[in-house]
SERO-4910 file (N, C-alpha, C, O; in steps of 0.05 Angstrom, whole numbers):
BEGIN
 pado doro    nc1    nc2    nc3   cac1   cac2   cac3    cc1    cc2    cc3    oc1    oc2    oc3
  Met    A     18    -23      0      1      0      0     14     26     -2      8     45    -15
  Ala    A     37     23     16     55     46     15     71     53    -12     77     76    -19
  Asn    A     77     32    -23     91     38    -52     70     47    -72     77     60    -91
  Gln    A     43     39    -68     22     47    -84     17     81    -82     14     97   -100
  Arg    A     18     86    -53     14    117    -49     38    131    -61     34    151    -73
  Ser    A     59    123    -59     85    137    -69     81    140    -96     84    162   -106
  Leu    A     74    119   -112     70    118   -140     50    141   -148     56    159   -164
  Lys    A     27    139   -135      4    157   -143     15    187   -136     10    206   -152
  Cys    A     30    190   -113     40    216   -108     60    230   -131     60    254   -138
  Ala    A     77    209   -140     96    215   -161     80    223   -186     85    243   -199
  Met    A     60    207   -194     44    212   -218     32    239   -213     33    255   -232
  Ala    A     22    244   -193      8    270   -188     26    293   -189     17    314   -198
  Ile    A     51    293   -180     71    313   -185     79    315   -211     82    338   -221
  Thr    A     82    292   -227     90    293   -257     68    307   -273     74    322   -292
  Glu    A     44    303   -267     21    316   -279     19    347   -276      7    361   -293
  Gln    A     32    357   -253     29    383   -249     50    401   -262     48    425   -261
  Tyr    A     71    386   -276     91    401   -288     96    390   -320     90    367   -328
  Asp    A    105    407   -332    115    398   -360    145    408   -363    153    430   -355
  Gln    A    161    391   -373    186    398   -381    189    406   -409    177    394   -427
  His    A    208    429   -413    210    440   -441    242    448   -446    258    448   -427
  Thr    A    248    452   -470    276    461   -475    271    492   -473    252    503   -483
  Leu    A    292    505   -460    290    534   -457    299    545   -485    321    541   -496
  Thr    A    277    562   -494    284    581   -519    294    606   -513    297    611   -489
  Leu    A    302    624   -531    313    650   -526    292    667   -519    298    686   -505
  Asp    A    267    664   -528    249    682   -521    238    680   -493    222    697   -485
  Ser    A    245    658   -476    238    652   -452    260    657   -432    257    650   -409
  Ile    A    280    670   -441    303    674   -423    294    696   -405    301    692   -381
  Pro    A    281    717   -410    276    737   -390    259    723   -364    260    733   -341
  Glu    A    245    700   -370    231    689   -346    250    675   -328    244    671   -305
  Thr    A    272    666   -337    292    654   -321    305    672   -299    314    664   -278
  Met    A    302    699   -307    314    715   -289    300    716   -259    313    720   -238
  Ala    A    274    712   -260    258    709   -237    268    689   -217    268    694   -193
  Leu    A    279    665   -227    295    647   -212    321    657   -202    327    655   -178
  Val    A    336    668   -221    361    680   -215    358    699   -186    370    695   -165
  Glu    A    339    717   -191    335    738   -171    326    727   -147    336    736   -126
  Glu    A    311    709   -145    298    695   -120    321    680   -103    320    676    -79
  Ala    A    342    672   -122    366    655   -108    384    676   -101    403    670    -86
  Gly    A    382    698   -110    405    717   -103    431    714   -120    452    723   -112
  Trp    A    429    702   -143    452    695   -161    459    723   -177    446    744   -175
  Asn    A    481    719   -192    495    743   -205    490    742   -232    496    762   -245
  Gln    A    480    724   -243    477    720   -276    458    741   -286    440    750   -271
  Val    A    462    750   -311    448    767   -326    437    751   -349    442    728   -352
  Glu    A    420    765   -367    406    751   -387    429    742   -411    427    722   -426
  Ala    A    450    761   -410    470    753   -430    485    727   -426    496    715   -445
  Asp    A    485    719   -400    495    693   -392    476    669   -400    484    647   -408
  Trp    A    452    675   -397    435    650   -406    437    649   -438    440    627   -449
  Arg    A    436    672   -451    440    672   -481    466    657   -489    467    640   -507
  Leu    A    485    662   -476    511    648   -483    512    621   -476    521    605   -492
  Met    A    502    613   -452    501    584   -448    482    566   -464    488    543   -470
  Cys    A    458    579   -470    441    567   -492    453    563   -520    448    543   -533
  Ser    A    470    584   -528    483    580   -551    504    559   -553    510    549   -575
  Leu    A    516    553   -530    535    533   -530    528    506   -520    542    486   -525
  Gly    A    505    504   -505    493    483   -492    463    477   -497    450    480   -518
  Asp    A    454    469   -474    423    464   -477    411    463   -447    420    449   -429
  Ala    A    387    482   -444    378    483   -419    348    470   -422    333    469   -442
  Ala    A    344    460   -396    316    448   -394    303    463   -374    316    470   -354
  Ile    A    277    469   -377    261    485   -358    238    466   -350    232    446   -364
  Ile    A    224    473   -327    197    463   -323    177    483   -317    184    502   -303
  Arg    A    154    481   -326    131    498   -321    108    484   -307    103    460   -310
  Asp    A     96    500   -290     73    492   -278     47    492   -291     46    504   -313
  Thr    A     25    482   -282      1    482   -297     -9    510   -304    -27    511   -321
  Gly    A     -1    532   -292     -8    559   -301     16    567   -322     15    590   -330
  Lys    A     34    552   -332     53    558   -350     77    574   -340     95    581   -354
  Thr    A     76    580   -315     99    594   -299    123    575   -301    121    551   -297
  Leu    A    148    589   -309    174    577   -310    182    575   -278    187    595   -265
  Val    A    185    549   -268    188    546   -239    216    533   -235    226    533   -213
  Ala    A    230    521   -256    256    509   -248    271    506   -276    259    506   -298
  Ser    A    296    505   -273    315    503   -296    341    484   -288    347    477   -265
  Ala    A    353    478   -308    381    465   -308    393    464   -335    379    461   -355
  Leu    A    418    466   -336    434    471   -361    457    451   -366    472    446   -347
  Ser    A    458    441   -386    480    424   -394    500    441   -416    491    450   -437
  Leu    A    527    445   -408    546    460   -424    571    444   -430    590    440   -415
  Pro    A    568    432   -459    588    418   -461    615    430   -474    614    449   -490
  Tyr    A    635    419   -468    660    428   -479    672    410   -497    668    386   -494
  Pro    A    690    419   -518    697    400   -540    721    376   -532    727    357   -545
  Ala    A    731    384   -507    749    363   -497    738    341   -485    754    326   -474
  Gly    A    713    337   -484    696    309   -471    688    312   -445    685    293   -430
  Phe    A    685    337   -437    671    341   -412    650    364   -413    650    380   -432
  Gly    A    634    366   -394    612    386   -398    605    396   -368    610    380   -349
  Trp    A    592    421   -363    585    427   -340    553    427   -336    538    438   -353
  Val    A    544    416   -314    515    418   -304    516    440   -286    530    442   -266
  Ser    A    497    460   -296    496    486   -281    467    499   -281    449    489   -295
  Met    A    464    522   -266    439    538   -266    417    518   -256    396    519   -268
  Val    A    419    501   -237    399    485   -225    386    503   -206    398    510   -186
  Leu    A    360    511   -213    346    532   -199    318    520   -197    308    508   -217
  Val    A    306    521   -174    279    517   -168    262    539   -152    269    546   -129
  Ser    A    241    550   -163    228    569   -145    219    562   -120    209    540   -117
  Leu    A    221    579    -99    218    570    -70    193    555    -68    192    535    -54
  Ala    A    170    564    -81    145    553    -78    143    526    -88    124    511    -82
  His    A    163    519   -104    159    488   -119    183    474   -110    190    457   -126
  Arg    A    198    477    -87    217    461    -79    209    436    -64    185    435    -56
  Arg    A    225    418    -60    221    392    -45    197    375    -58    180    364    -45
  Lys    A    199    375    -87    180    361   -103    193    346   -121    180    335   -138
  Gly    A    220    343   -120    235    329   -138    238    340   -164    242    324   -183
  Leu    A    237    368   -169    245    377   -193    274    383   -197    283    380   -220
  Ala    A    287    391   -181    314    394   -182    327    367   -187    345    368   -204
  Thr    A    322    344   -179    336    318   -180    325    309   -210    341    299   -225
  Arg    A    300    313   -218    291    308   -242    308    322   -263    318    307   -281
  Leu    A    312    346   -263    328    360   -284    357    356   -282    370    359   -302
  Leu    A    370    348   -258    394    345   -254    401    318   -270    420    318   -286
  Lys    A    384    298   -265    389    271   -280    386    274   -310    400    262   -326
  Asp    A    366    293   -318    364    297   -345    386    309   -358    392    300   -380
  Arg    A    401    328   -346    424    342   -357    449    325   -354    468    329   -370
  Ile    A    450    306   -335    471    289   -336    468    266   -359    488    257   -370
  Asp    A    444    260   -364    441    242   -386    447    255   -414    458    244   -433
  Trp    A    439    280   -414    443    294   -439    473    296   -444    480    290   -467
  Leu    A    492    302   -427    517    302   -428    531    276   -437    548    274   -454
  Met    A    522    256   -421    534    227   -425    527    218   -451    542    204   -464
  Gln    A    502    224   -460    494    215   -490    511    225   -513    511    215   -535
  Arg    A    527    249   -505    545    260   -524    574    255   -513    592    271   -518
  Asp    A    579    234   -499    606    226   -489    622    246   -474    647    248   -477
  Cys    A    605    261   -457    618    283   -442    617    275   -411    597    267   -401
  Val    A    640    278   -398    644    273   -370    627    293   -356    634    316   -361
  Pro    A    605    289   -339    594    310   -327    607    323   -302    613    310   -283
  Leu    A    610    348   -303    624    363   -280    603    384   -270    583    391   -283
  Leu    A    610    394   -246    597    413   -235    609    425   -209    622    411   -194
  Asp    A    607    451   -205    616    467   -180    591    465   -160    571    479   -162
  Ala    A    595    449   -141    570    445   -123    572    464    -99    594    467    -88
  Thr    A    551    475    -91    551    487    -65    554    471    -39    548    447    -41
  Glu    A    560    478    -19    565    461      3    537    446      9    538    423     17
  Gln    A    514    458      7    488    446      9    484    425    -13    472    405     -7
  Gly    A    492    428    -34    487    411    -57    508    388    -59    503    368    -73
  Glu    A    528    389    -45    548    367    -49    539    338    -42    546    319    -56
  Pro    A    524    337    -19    513    311    -11    497    300    -36    502    278    -45
  Val    A    480    315    -46    462    306    -66    476    294    -92    468    275   -104
  Tyr    A    498    308    -99    512    303   -123    530    277   -113    533    259   -130
  Ala    A    541    274    -87    557    249    -80    537    228    -85    544    209    -98
  Ala    A    514    229    -75    496    207    -78    494    196   -104    491    172   -107
  Leu    A    496    212   -126    494    205   -153    519    194   -164    520    184   -187
  Gly    A    540    196   -148    567    185   -158    590    205   -161    614    199   -164
  Phe    A    581    226   -159    603    250   -164    623    248   -141    619    243   -118
  Lys    A    648    253   -153    672    257   -135    683    281   -132    682    297   -150
  Arg    A    695    288   -107    704    313   -101    730    321   -115    747    304   -120
  Gly    A    734    346   -121    760    354   -131    768    380   -115    764    380    -91
  Asp    A    778    400   -127    783    423   -117    763    439   -102    740    436   -109
  Thr    A    767    454    -83    748    470    -71    754    501    -80    776    509    -85
  Ile    A    735    516    -80    731    544    -90    717    560    -70    697    550    -59
  Thr    A    725    585    -64    711    601    -48    700    629    -65    716    640    -81
  Arg    A    679    637    -62    665    662    -74    674    683    -52    666    681    -29
  Trp    A    691    703    -61    697    727    -43    680    752    -54    674    754    -77
  Gln    A    674    767    -38    660    791    -43    670    817    -30    676    817     -6
  Gly    A    672    838    -44    682    863    -34    675    885    -51    655    883    -65
  Val    A    690    906    -51    680    932    -64    705    943    -80    728    946    -70
  Gly    A    700    948   -103    722    963   -122    725    992   -116    705   1004   -106
  Ala    A    749   1005   -122    747   1032   -118    739   1049   -142    731   1071   -136
  Gly    A    740   1042   -168    728   1057   -190    748   1078   -197    739   1101   -197
  Gly    A    773   1076   -202    790   1097   -210    803   1087   -238    797   1066   -249
  Pro    A    823   1104   -249    837   1100   -272    858   1081   -267    869   1078   -245
  Leu    A    864   1066   -289    886   1048   -287    913   1063   -284    918   1082   -299
  Ser    A    929   1056   -267    954   1073   -257    977   1068   -279    996   1083   -280
  Gly    A    975   1047   -294    996   1042   -315   1016   1020   -304   1007   1000   -292
  Gly    A   1041   1024   -309   1061   1006   -301   1063    980   -315   1064    982   -340
  Arg    A   1065    957   -303   1066    933   -319   1039    925   -329   1039    908   -347
  Ile    A   1018    933   -321    990    927   -325    979    941   -350    985    965   -352
  Ala    A    967    931   -366    953    948   -387    925    936   -395    920    913   -391
  Glu    A    907    954   -407    882    946   -421    893    928   -444    912    933   -458
  Ala    A    875    905   -446    876    892   -467    867    905   -494    846    918   -494
  Gly    A    881    901   -513    871    909   -540    863    890   -559    869    867   -555
  Ala    A    850    895   -581    843    872   -600    863    857   -608    859    833   -614
  Gln    A    884    865   -610    910    849   -617    916    826   -594    928    806   -600
  Asp    A    905    831   -571    914    814   -549    893    789   -546    898    769   -533
  His    A    869    793   -562    848    773   -556    853    744   -566    842    725   -556
  Ala    A    868    742   -585    876    714   -596    894    699   -575    891    675   -569
  Arg    A    912    716   -564    928    704   -543    917    699   -517    927    683   -501
  Ile    A    896    715   -511    882    710   -486    861    684   -491    856    668   -473
  Arg    A    852    681   -513    836    657   -518    854    632   -517    845    612   -506
  Glu    A    878    633   -529    894    610   -528    904    602   -501    906    578   -495
  Leu    A    911    625   -481    917    622   -455    895    604   -440    899    582   -429
  Asp    A    870    616   -442    851    605   -426    844    576   -439    837    558   -423
  Ser    A    846    571   -462    841    544   -470    863    523   -458    858    500   -451
  Ala    A    889    536   -456    912    517   -446    905    510   -417    907    487   -408
  Ile    A    897    531   -403    890    530   -372    869    511   -368    872    491   -354
  Phe    A    846    516   -381    822    503   -376    819    474   -389    800    459   -385
  Ser    A    841    469   -405    838    441   -417    817    438   -439    813    416   -449
  Ala    A    807    457   -447    785    457   -470    785    487   -485    789    509   -475
  Glu    A    778    482   -509    778    506   -524    751    520   -519    730    508   -523
  Arg    A    751    542   -510    722    559   -508    723    589   -518    715    607   -504
  Ser    A    733    591   -540    738    618   -551    712    633   -552    712    656   -544
  Val    A    691    623   -561    664    636   -562    653    647   -537    640    667   -537
  Leu    A    658    633   -513    659    643   -484    677    667   -478    668    689   -471
  Ile    A    701    664   -483    715    687   -480    711    710   -495    712    731   -483
  Asp    A    706    709   -523    703    730   -539    674    742   -530    672    766   -531
  Asp    A    652    727   -520    629    740   -511    635    756   -485    626    779   -483
  Phe    A    652    744   -464    658    763   -442    674    790   -452    669    813   -443
  Leu    A    692    785   -469    707    808   -478    689    831   -492    694    855   -488
  Asn    A    669    824   -507    654    840   -521    628    852   -510    613    866   -524
  Arg    A    623    845   -482    601    853   -471    604    883   -459    625    889   -448
  Pro    A    583    901   -461    582    925   -451    598    924   -424    596    905   -408
  Asn    A    612    946   -419    625    949   -389    640    926   -381    641    921   -357
  Ser    A    653    909   -401    667    887   -392    700    899   -396    705    918   -412
  Ser    A    718    887   -381    746    897   -383    763    872   -383    755    851   -373
  Cys    A    788    877   -396    807    857   -394    833    870   -390    840    888   -406
  Leu    A    849    862   -369    873    871   -361    895    848   -369    892    824   -366
  Val    A    917    860   -376    941    838   -383    963    847   -370    967    871   -365
  Leu    A    981    823   -361   1006    832   -349   1026    813   -365   1025    789   -362
  Gly    A   1043    825   -381   1064    810   -398   1048    795   -417   1027    803   -426
  Glu    A   1060    772   -425   1047    754   -446   1031    732   -435   1020    716   -451
  Lys    A   1027    728   -408   1016    702   -400    997    706   -379    985    686   -370
  Ser    A    992    728   -371    971    734   -347    952    756   -355    959    777   -365
  Phe    A    925    747   -348    903    765   -354    883    759   -335    883    738   -322
  Val    A    864    779   -333    838    778   -317    815    796   -333    817    819   -341
  Ile    A    793    780   -334    769    790   -346    750    799   -327    746    784   -307
  Thr    A    738    824   -329    717    831   -312    692    834   -328    694    839   -352
  Arg    A    667    830   -315    642    834   -331    620    840   -313    619    829   -291
  Arg    A    599    858   -321    577    865   -306    558    843   -299    547    830   -318
  Gly    A    551    837   -274    534    818   -264    506    834   -253    503    858   -252
  Arg    A    488    816   -247    466    827   -235    466    843   -209    453    863   -206
  Arg    A    483    831   -191    487    843   -166    516    853   -162    521    868   -143
  Ala    A    537    846   -180    563    857   -174    579    852   -201    567    840   -219
  Thr    A    601    861   -204    621    858   -223    633    831   -218    644    826   -196
  Gln    A    632    812   -237    643    788   -238    671    786   -249    675    789   -273
  Phe    A    692    781   -230    720    775   -240    721    747   -249    708    729   -238
  Gly    A    739    743   -272    744    713   -279    737    707   -311    717    715   -322
  Pro    A    755    695   -322    777    678   -307    802    698   -303    806    717   -318
  Leu    A    817    692   -282    844    703   -278    866    682   -279    867    663   -263
  Val    A    883    686   -299    906    665   -306    931    682   -301    933    704   -312
  Ala    A    950    672   -284    973    683   -280    994    665   -276    990    644   -265
  Thr    A   1020    671   -284   1044    656   -280   1050    650   -248   1057    629   -239
  Thr    A   1047    669   -237   1049    669   -208   1028    680   -189   1011    694   -199
  Gln    A   1028    676   -164   1007    686   -148   1012    716   -143    994    732   -139
  Glu    A   1040    722   -145   1048    752   -141   1035    766   -165   1023    787   -161
  Asp    A   1037    756   -189   1025    770   -211    995    770   -209    982    789   -218
  Ala    A    983    750   -199    957    748   -197    947    769   -179    925    780   -184
  Ile    A    962    775   -157    956    796   -136    959    825   -152    941    842   -148
  Ala    A    979    830   -167    980    850   -181    958    857   -202    950    880   -204
  Leu    A    947    837   -217    926    840   -235    901    845   -218    886    863   -225
  Leu    A    896    832   -198    872    836   -180    871    864   -169    850    877   -170
  Asp    A    894    874   -159    894    898   -152    887    920   -169    873    939   -162
  Ala    A    898    916   -195    893    934   -214    865    935   -227    855    955   -237
  Ala    A    852    910   -225    825    909   -233    803    923   -212    784    936   -219
  Leu    A    812    917   -185    797    926   -162    800    959   -164    780    973   -160
  Ala    A    821    972   -170    824    997   -170    810   1014   -196    806   1038   -195
  Thr    A    803    998   -215    786   1009   -237    756   1003   -238    741   1016   -252
  Val    A    749    982   -223    720    976   -222    704    988   -197    713    983   -175
  Glu    A    684   1000   -200    672   1013   -178    645    995   -170    631    984   -187
  Gly    A    643    995   -142    621    980   -132    626    951   -124    649    942   -123
  Pro    A    606    937   -118    608    912   -112    624    892   -130    622    893   -155
  Val    A    640    873   -118    656    853   -133    653    826   -123    655    820    -99
  Phe    A    647    807   -144    651    779   -135    674    765   -151    682    773   -173
  Phe    A    683    743   -140    702    726   -156    706    700   -141    706    700   -116
  Asp    A    710    677   -155    710    652   -149    741    641   -148    753    638   -169
  Leu    A    753    636   -124    781    634   -122    790    605   -114    781    595    -93
  Phe    A    807    591   -130    813    564   -118    827    566    -92    846    581    -87
  Asp    A    816    549    -74    828    554    -44    859    546    -44    874    558    -30
  Lys    A    866    528    -59    895    521    -60    913    545    -66    937    542    -60
  Arg    A    905    567    -78    919    591    -81    921    605    -56    907    626    -54
  Thr    A    936    596    -36    932    604     -9    943    632     -4    932    648     12
  Glu    A    968    640    -20    978    666    -20    956    687    -29    950    706    -15
  Leu    A    944    683    -52    928    701    -61    899    703    -43    886    723    -42
  Ala    A    892    680    -33    867    682    -15    875    699      9    860    717     16
  Ala    A    899    694     22    908    709     47    905    739     39    896    755     55
  Tyr    A    913    746     16    917    774     10    888    786      4    882    809      9
  Val    A    871    767     -6    844    781    -11    832    782     19    818    802     24
  Ala    A    835    765     37    825    768     62    834    792     76    819    806     90
  Ala    A    860    795     72    872    823     86    863    847     77    862    867     91
  Arg    A    856    846     46    843    873     37    814    876     49    802    897     46
  Gly    A    803    856     62    777    858     73    756    848     60    733    852     67
  Phe    A    762    832     38    740    816     27    730    795     44    744    787     62
  Glu    A    706    785     41    690    766     57    685    743     40    682    744     16
  Lys    A    683    720     55    671    696     40    644    697     39    629    701     58
  Gln    A    635    692     13    609    690     11    595    662     12    575    657     26
  Arg    A    609    643     -5    601    617     -2    622    598    -12    642    607    -24
  Gly    A    620    573     -9    641    555    -20    631    536    -40    608    527    -36
  Phe    A    646    527    -60    642    507    -79    659    483    -77    680    484    -65
  Val    A    652    461    -88    668    438    -88    665    429   -120    643    423   -130
  Arg    A    688    429   -134    688    420   -163    686    387   -159    702    373   -145
  Met    A    664    378   -173    659    350   -174    656    340   -199    647    354   -217
  Ser    A    663    310   -204    658    299   -231    647    274   -230    651    261   -210
  Leu    A    634    262   -250    620    238   -253    635    222   -273    625    213   -294
  Gly    A    663    220   -266    683    208   -285    710    221   -279    715    236   -260
  Ala    A    727    213   -297    757    225   -295    754    257   -293    741    270   -310
  Met    A    768    270   -270    770    298   -271    793    307   -290    815    295   -290
  Pro    A    787    328   -306    808    338   -323    823    357   -309    813    369   -290
  Asp    A    850    362   -317    865    381   -305    857    410   -308    859    422   -330
  Phe    A    849    422   -285    842    451   -288    865    468   -274    860    491   -269
  Asp    A    886    459   -269    905    471   -250    921    491   -267    926    513   -259
  Gly    A    930    481   -295    946    495   -309    975    501   -300    985    523   -304
  Asn    A    988    481   -288   1013    484   -273   1013    506   -255   1032    522   -254
  Gly    A    992    509   -240    992    531   -220    983    556   -230    986    575   -215
  Arg    A    972    559   -254    970    585   -265    937    592   -265    929    615   -268
  Ala    A    921    572   -261    892    578   -255    887    590   -227    893    577   -207
  Met    A    876    615   -227    872    627   -201    844    632   -195    835    625   -173
  Ile    A    829    645   -212    801    653   -210    784    639   -233    791    641   -257
  Ile    A    764    628   -226    749    614   -250    730    632   -265    726    655   -255
  Ala    A    717    627   -286    696    639   -300    672    643   -286    657    662   -292
  Gly    A    667    625   -265    642    624   -250    636    596   -250    645    581   -267
  Pro    A    619    588   -229    607    561   -225    592    550   -246    591    526   -250
  Glu    A    578    569   -262    559    563   -281    577    553   -311    569    539   -329
  Tyr    A    601    565   -309    619    559   -336    642    540   -328    654    528   -346
  Gly    A    650    538   -301    676    523   -295    700    540   -298    722    531   -294
***
């Protein structure tokens, strides 16, 4: 009898919701989920991720978009599961698990190892599905000064630098993602600073704060110099997601008065690619991108 009641309950829940593929004209609706969760993505992020991957959404009987999840494949044989969001009024009904499994299947059908950057609350859920832990990451938040670039070793990237920045990012991330980098570079109010031939940081406008990342540097000392320069030129709230193993950089960030907002754990359902870049990977593009 108990199994029959559970089956009837599951069927009733399924009948209340319909799953669809997210289309570009529905992207504005996803922002209600982002805002409710307090996340930092903007519509441009959804458009980029949908152009590179595939997003699934769930609507209730009133046709309101109440849940989302996204698969973002990379050409090196792995892909990200991200943007798993459920409206507060529709949580604890199995929608996140339903979409999560759907996105994992989507990636595996395309021979991509599923990866994700899990929040501390989400980690047990993913671990139960077989995901294994990798590096830990902390989101730091603070405030930029909003002044001019002082010059010296650090300069604004020009169009002539973009090809080199794309190549550096691909080498560090272990996958080619030029479309993503070009999108970041060409957004209104975005910026890219370079230090020498092998270090750079991109900043872009988010919903709540300017998002830094990726930041690639040959040493943590160079990373600190880039971060200082970016913070000097960006005005207002700033977020960035820093690998915890970059201890010198993390200590510097804390000394500057930045606060830890949340933690992430990089997890994989299969072999974990190398995202270390021989110690050059400092700040990631974001947990939705890897």
